[in-house]
RODO-2510 file (C-alpha; in nm, 4 decimals, decimal comma):
residues 172
     n   res          X          Y          Z
     1     v    -7,2571     8,7994     9,5218
     2     d    -7,0132     9,0452     9,6705
     3     d    -7,1488     9,3107     9,9018
     4     f    -7,2767     9,6353     9,7532
     5     s    -7,4438     9,9523     9,8756
     6     l    -7,6913    10,1537     9,6720
     7     r    -7,9387    10,4300     9,7459
     8     t    -8,3107    10,3881     9,6980
     9     h    -8,5205    10,6251     9,4922
    10     l    -8,6031    10,7912     9,8269
    11     g    -8,2366    10,8418     9,9177
    12     n    -8,2006    10,5626    10,1769
    13     k    -7,8781    10,3626    10,1581
    14     i    -7,9121     9,9838    10,1559
    15     s    -7,6207     9,7415    10,1751
    16     l    -7,6561     9,3759    10,0861
    17     s    -7,4466     9,2822    10,3919
    18     n    -7,6928     9,4596    10,6254
    19     i    -7,9902     9,2534    10,5139
    20     e    -8,0571     8,9862    10,7731
    21     s    -8,2956     8,7792    10,5613
    22     d    -8,1965     8,4249    10,4708
    23     v    -8,3064     8,4798    10,1108
    24     v    -8,2709     8,7955     9,9010
    25     v    -8,4401     8,8432     9,5654
    26     l    -8,2787     9,1005     9,3380
    27     v    -8,5093     9,2009     9,0540
    28     f    -8,3913     9,4341     8,7800
    29     l    -8,6602     9,6841     8,6844
    30     g    -8,7124     9,9670     8,4379
    31     t    -8,9813    10,2327     8,4633
    32     e    -9,0984    10,2126     8,1015
    33     c    -9,0759     9,8381     8,0349
    34     p    -9,4254     9,6971     7,9689
    35     l    -9,3407     9,3648     8,1393
    36     v    -9,2058     9,5412     8,4474
    37     k    -9,5342     9,7302     8,4707
    38     r    -9,7319     9,4067     8,4332
    39     y    -9,5292     9,2324     8,7056
    40     a    -9,5270     9,5202     8,9569
    41     h    -9,8296     9,4012     9,1533
    42     r    -9,7193     9,0368     9,1417
    43     l    -9,3740     9,1265     9,2785
    44     s    -9,5348     9,3214     9,5644
    45     e    -9,7534     9,0179     9,6400
    46     i    -9,4468     8,7927     9,6439
    47     q    -9,2669     9,0308     9,8834
    48     q    -9,5668     9,0405    10,1157
    49     k    -9,6227     8,6637    10,1044
    50     y    -9,2599     8,5676    10,1695
    51     a    -9,1442     8,8447    10,4068
    52     a    -9,2490     8,6483    10,7162
    53     s    -9,0454     8,3514    10,5862
    54     g    -8,7218     8,5504    10,5805
    55     v    -8,7226     8,6742    10,2193
    56     t    -8,6342     9,0297    10,1196
    57     l    -8,7081     9,1572     9,7713
    58     l    -8,5013     9,4451     9,6323
    59     g    -8,5697     9,6165     9,3028
    60     i    -8,2648     9,7423     9,1150
    61     n    -8,2944    10,0029     8,8418
    62     s    -7,9811    10,0089     8,6261
    63     n    -8,1336    10,2026     8,3357
    64     a    -7,9283    10,5123     8,2599
    65     q    -8,2410    10,6810     8,1254
    66     d    -8,4519    10,6359     8,4422
    67     s    -8,4296    10,9302     8,6825
    68     l    -8,4989    10,9074     9,0551
    69     s    -8,8257    11,0976     9,0071
    70     e    -8,9346    10,8500     8,7353
    71     i    -8,8534    10,5593     8,9681
    72     k    -9,0533    10,7256     9,2470
    73     n    -9,3483    10,7815     9,0121
    74     y    -9,3318    10,4153     8,9005
    75     a    -9,3208    10,2957     9,2637
    76     d    -9,6111    10,5214     9,3633
    77     e    -9,8259    10,4390     9,0588
    78     h    -9,7812    10,0636     9,1001
    79     k    -9,7886    10,0677     9,4831
    80     i    -9,4502     9,8961     9,5083
    81     s    -9,4002     9,7575     9,8595
    82     f    -9,0244     9,6946     9,8382
    83     p    -8,7218     9,9253     9,7987
    84     i    -8,5999    10,0130     9,4498
    85     l    -8,2275    10,0805     9,4368
    86     k    -8,0671    10,3025     9,1729
    87     d    -7,7647    10,1329     9,0176
    88     l    -7,5739    10,4279     8,8774
    89     s    -7,3369    10,3317     8,5966
    90     n    -7,4979     9,9831     8,5979
    91     t    -7,2285     9,8484     8,8308
    92     i    -7,4438     9,5743     8,9841
    93     a    -7,6070     9,4838     8,6510
    94     d    -7,2596     9,4430     8,5013
    95     r    -7,1360     9,2409     8,7988
    96     l    -7,4287     8,9971     8,7690
    97     d    -7,4445     9,0172     8,3891
    98     a    -7,8107     9,1174     8,4119
    99     q    -7,9486     9,1950     8,0662
   100     r    -8,3253     9,2371     8,0988
   101     t    -8,6038     9,3957     8,2952
   102     p    -8,7533     9,2121     8,4711
   103     e    -8,4754     8,9682     8,5556
   104     v    -8,4403     8,8044     8,8964
   105     f    -8,1539     8,6651     9,1009
   106     v    -8,2367     8,4677     9,4162
   107     l    -7,9578     8,4653     9,6737
   108     d    -7,9324     8,2240     9,9653
   109     a    -7,8047     8,3066    10,3158
   110     d    -7,4446     8,2871    10,1888
   111     r    -7,5454     8,5271     9,9086
   112     k    -7,4860     8,2657     9,6419
   113     i    -7,7159     8,2737     9,3395
   114     q    -7,9592     7,9828     9,3613
   115     y    -8,1989     8,0943     9,0887
   116     h    -8,1623     8,3320     8,7941
   117     g    -8,4121     8,4184     8,5240
   118     r    -8,7775     8,5040     8,4763
   119     i    -9,0510     8,5572     8,7318
   120     d    -9,2809     8,3068     8,5612
   121     d    -9,3822     8,1917     8,2144
   122     q    -9,6914     8,4066     8,1623
   123     y    -9,5145     8,6391     7,9169
   124     l    -9,2712     8,4870     7,6684
   125     v    -9,1426     8,6047     7,3321
   126     g    -9,4423     8,5886     7,1000
   127     l    -9,6711     8,4391     7,3678
   128     t    -9,8941     8,5813     7,6398
   129     r   -10,0910     8,3446     7,8616
   130     t   -10,3929     8,4445     8,0682
   131     q   -10,1960     8,3132     8,3674
   132     a    -9,8626     8,1502     8,4335
   133     d    -9,8246     7,7750     8,3882
   134     r    -9,5000     7,7758     8,5881
   135     e    -9,4223     8,0285     8,8621
   136     d    -9,0438     7,9942     8,8581
   137     l    -8,9629     8,2555     9,1231
   138     r    -9,2200     8,1251     9,3718
   139     i    -9,1092     7,7652     9,3128
   140     a    -8,7441     7,8600     9,3713
   141     l    -8,8349     8,0430     9,6930
   142     d    -9,0488     7,7532     9,8197
   143     e    -8,7714     7,5022     9,7477
   144     l    -8,5016     7,7150     9,9149
   145     l    -8,7163     7,7801    10,2206
   146     a    -8,7822     7,4041    10,2486
   147     g    -8,4063     7,3404    10,2492
   148     k    -8,4123     7,1812     9,9052
   149     p    -8,1972     7,2640     9,6038
   150     v    -8,3720     7,4708     9,3394
   151     s    -8,4964     7,2195     9,0815
   152     v    -8,4719     7,4632     8,7883
   153     p    -8,1914     7,7045     8,8818
   154     e    -8,1968     7,9031     8,5571
   155     t    -8,4568     8,0174     8,3072
   156     k    -8,4421     8,2697     8,0256
   157     a    -8,5483     8,6179     8,1298
   158     v    -8,7545     8,8072     7,8755
   159     g    -8,8348     9,1752     7,8684
   160     c    -8,6674     9,5028     7,7868
   161     h    -8,2914     9,5403     7,7622
   162     i    -8,1260     9,7290     8,0456
   163     g    -8,0374    10,0775     7,9202
   164     r    -7,6730    10,0805     8,0170
   165     s    -7,4555    10,3884     8,0480
   166     t    -7,2199    10,4251     7,7550
   167     r    -6,8557    10,4261     7,8382
   168     t    -6,6101    10,6217     7,6376
   169     t    -6,2473    10,5317     7,6191
   170     t    -5,9648    10,7545     7,5165
   171     s    -5,6466    10,6414     7,3495
   172     s    -5,3160    10,8013     7,4303
***
């Protein structure tokens, strides 16, 4: 993944190239998506559990309809422990072809995507389990941190569609 710089909902600028962690998790979020709300606490737990192992989690909000104040309210309400970056004009979502919230991309030290997809299988289309049978994100992180290849490098992300900015084109 090529370097990028975005501002958080609090105005701080974060660049991918300035993150010293060996593993970076990019998770696309939206303030109104029911699944994003359900996963908020779990994502904070993952950040806290893996931070000491050299993992940084970054939320990315690419929804055109989500204002900075709505992102701040979401972060405060759900006690989010990681930065949420605002992706104006959905530049990063387009670059990664992210389609859903929540949708995760796990990057290794070379910033290559080693896992892409869902957080786990607790919530699927037409199915809600009382708990996950397979914790895909945690498994991918454990395998990467152990120096192993990710055994399941891609799963299907489910959730809300990213509310992209509309682009208008003019003809001459």
